C-alpha positions as CSV (number, residue, x, y, z in Angstrom):
1,M,6.3,-45.7,45.7
2,R,6.1,-45.3,41.6
3,D,9.7,-44.7,42.4
4,D,11.2,-47.2,43.8
5,Y,9.1,-50.0,42.3
6,A,12.0,-52.1,41.4
7,E,13.3,-52.0,44.7
8,F,10.2,-53.5,46.4
9,R,9.8,-55.8,43.4
10,R,13.5,-57.0,43.9
11,R,12.4,-57.6,47.9
12,G,9.5,-59.9,46.4
13,A,7.2,-57.3,47.0
14,E,4.0,-56.0,45.0
15,V,2.8,-52.7,45.7
16,V,-0.8,-52.2,44.9
17,G,-2.5,-48.9,45.5
18,I,-6.3,-48.3,46.0
19,A,-8.3,-45.3,44.4
20,P,-11.3,-44.0,46.0
21,H,-12.4,-43.8,42.0
22,D,-14.2,-45.5,39.3
23,V,-12.4,-47.8,37.0
24,A,-12.0,-44.9,34.3
25,E,-11.0,-42.5,36.5
26,A,-8.3,-44.6,38.1
27,H,-7.2,-45.3,34.8
28,R,-6.4,-42.1,33.8
29,L,-4.8,-41.6,37.3
30,V,-2.0,-44.7,36.1
31,Q,-1.7,-42.8,32.7
32,D,-1.3,-39.2,33.8
33,L,1.1,-40.4,36.7
34,K,2.9,-43.7,34.8
35,I,2.2,-45.7,37.9
36,P,3.8,-48.8,37.2
37,F,1.8,-51.3,40.0
38,P,-1.8,-52.4,40.0
39,I,-4.6,-50.0,40.9
40,L,-7.8,-51.3,42.5
41,A,-10.5,-48.9,42.0
42,D,-12.4,-48.5,45.2
43,D,-15.3,-46.3,43.8
44,N,-17.7,-47.6,46.9
45,R,-15.2,-47.0,49.4
46,A,-15.1,-50.8,50.7
47,V,-11.7,-51.4,51.1
48,F,-11.2,-47.7,52.5
49,L,-13.9,-48.4,55.3
50,A,-12.7,-51.8,55.9
51,Y,-9.0,-50.6,56.5
52,D,-10.4,-47.0,58.4
53,V,-8.5,-44.6,56.1
54,Q,-12.0,-42.8,55.1
55,S,-11.9,-39.1,55.2
56,R,-11.9,-37.3,58.6
57,P,-13.0,-33.8,59.3
58,W,-9.3,-32.6,60.2
59,S,-7.3,-34.7,57.3
60,L,-8.2,-32.2,54.4
61,G,-8.9,-34.9,52.1
62,Q,-8.2,-38.9,52.0
63,R,-6.3,-40.3,54.6
64,P,-3.2,-41.6,53.1
65,A,-2.5,-45.2,54.4
66,V,0.2,-47.6,53.7
67,Y,0.0,-51.1,54.7
68,V,2.4,-54.4,54.0
69,V,0.3,-57.6,54.0
70,D,1.7,-61.3,54.0
71,R,0.6,-63.8,51.5
72,A,-1.5,-65.4,54.0
73,G,-3.8,-61.7,54.2
74,V,-1.9,-60.6,57.5
75,I,-0.9,-57.2,58.2
76,R,2.6,-56.7,59.5
77,W,3.0,-53.6,59.3
78,A,0.8,-50.3,58.9
79,Y,1.0,-46.6,58.4
80,L,-2.0,-44.4,58.8
81,G,-1.3,-40.9,58.2
82,W,-3.6,-37.9,59.3
83,Q,-3.3,-35.7,56.5
84,Q,-2.3,-36.1,53.0
85,W,1.4,-35.4,53.0
86,D,1.6,-37.8,56.1
87,I,3.1,-40.8,54.6
88,P,6.4,-42.8,55.4
89,T,9.1,-42.5,52.8
90,N,9.8,-45.3,50.6
91,A,13.2,-46.2,52.5
92,Q,11.1,-46.6,55.7
93,V,9.1,-49.1,53.9
94,L,11.5,-50.9,52.7
95,A,13.5,-51.2,55.7
96,V,10.3,-52.7,57.0
97,L,10.0,-55.3,53.9
98,D,13.8,-56.2,55.1
99,D,13.2,-56.6,58.8
100,L,10.1,-58.7,58.2
101,A,12.1,-61.0,55.4
102,A,14.6,-61.6,58.3
103,E,12.2,-62.5,60.8
104,Y,9.6,-64.2,58.5
105,P,11.8,-66.2,55.7
106,V,10.4,-67.0,52.7
107,E,10.2,-70.8,52.1
108,G,11.7,-72.2,49.1
109,S,13.6,-70.9,46.6
110,G,10.7,-70.0,44.2
111,D,10.1,-66.6,43.1
112,A,8.4,-64.7,45.7
113,A,6.5,-62.7,43.4
114,D,4.8,-66.0,41.6
115,D,1.9,-66.1,44.6
116,R,0.4,-62.7,44.9
117,H,-3.3,-62.1,44.2
118,I,-5.0,-59.1,43.9
119,H,-8.6,-59.2,44.9
120,D,-12.0,-57.5,44.2
121,A,-12.8,-54.9,46.3
122,S,-16.2,-55.7,46.7
123,E,-14.7,-59.1,48.4
124,A,-13.0,-56.5,51.0
125,H,-13.1,-57.8,54.6
126,G,-12.0,-56.2,57.5
127,P,-8.2,-56.7,58.0
128,E,-6.1,-59.0,60.6
129,T,-3.6,-57.3,62.2
130,T,-0.5,-58.4,63.8
131,R,2.4,-57.3,65.5
């Protein structure tokens, strides 16, 4: 997502990564990988547990997940992989955003990026899903 971050932003979306690390380790990850989007440090794995992406014996590590969440906090699309390399392509996620934009147009003419919020992992609640 790092390489296509501008395309996500052009569509009015914000990419937020969640790392199962403390703040210092998440900061190193951002610097080392030159990640342009926000990363939430989730060292107690509250978000991972709420969205059921914790490791499984057969997953060989942390399971990857991609969620498209609307401004109301409703999950509009989800992809939960079984292995670390089992992730959708950026093109697939961008196509989902395009489909959702057609299905749920944003009212008004303001920048869609203006009303995004990032919450502390300790405030994480179970996901509400649709679709």
